[in-house]
C-alpha positions, 0 to 999 in steps of 0.5 A, a space after each residue: 500500500 502506498 501512502 501519500 503525505 503532504 509535501 509530496 512524500 510517499 512511503 510504501 507500507 508493507 503488510 504486517 508492518 508499522 511505520 512511526 512518524 514524529 511530526 517535526 516542530 515546524 511541520 504538519 503531515 497531511 495524509 491525502 491518498 492510499 493506493 495498492 501497489 503492483 498487481 495481485 496485492 490482495 486486500 490491504 488495511 491501513 490504520 493509525 495509532 495515536 495516543 494509544 487509540 487505533 483508528 482505521 483509515 481505509 480498506 482496499 482490495 478485492 478488485 475495487 477500489 484500488 485507491 482512496 482519497 483521504 483527508 487527515 492532518 497530523 500536527 507538530 510534536 505528534 507521534 503517529 504510527 501507521 499499520 498496514 
């Protein structure tokens, strides 16, 4: 699953892994899009954990849809963990 963040930053989140992001003092992170990578990727779920609470972001796969537009903003000094 590909996760596009505000400053044209992208990251590939591999299934079964987590990615921690600490938002810098002078930045905000704006999560705008998630999409499956390659063919035969199957199902993919993306969740975010903030302050020990887990929130689902999207579920993709099974033929359609293969991408989704989202609108989440994370502010400075936040630690955010994405799970795929």
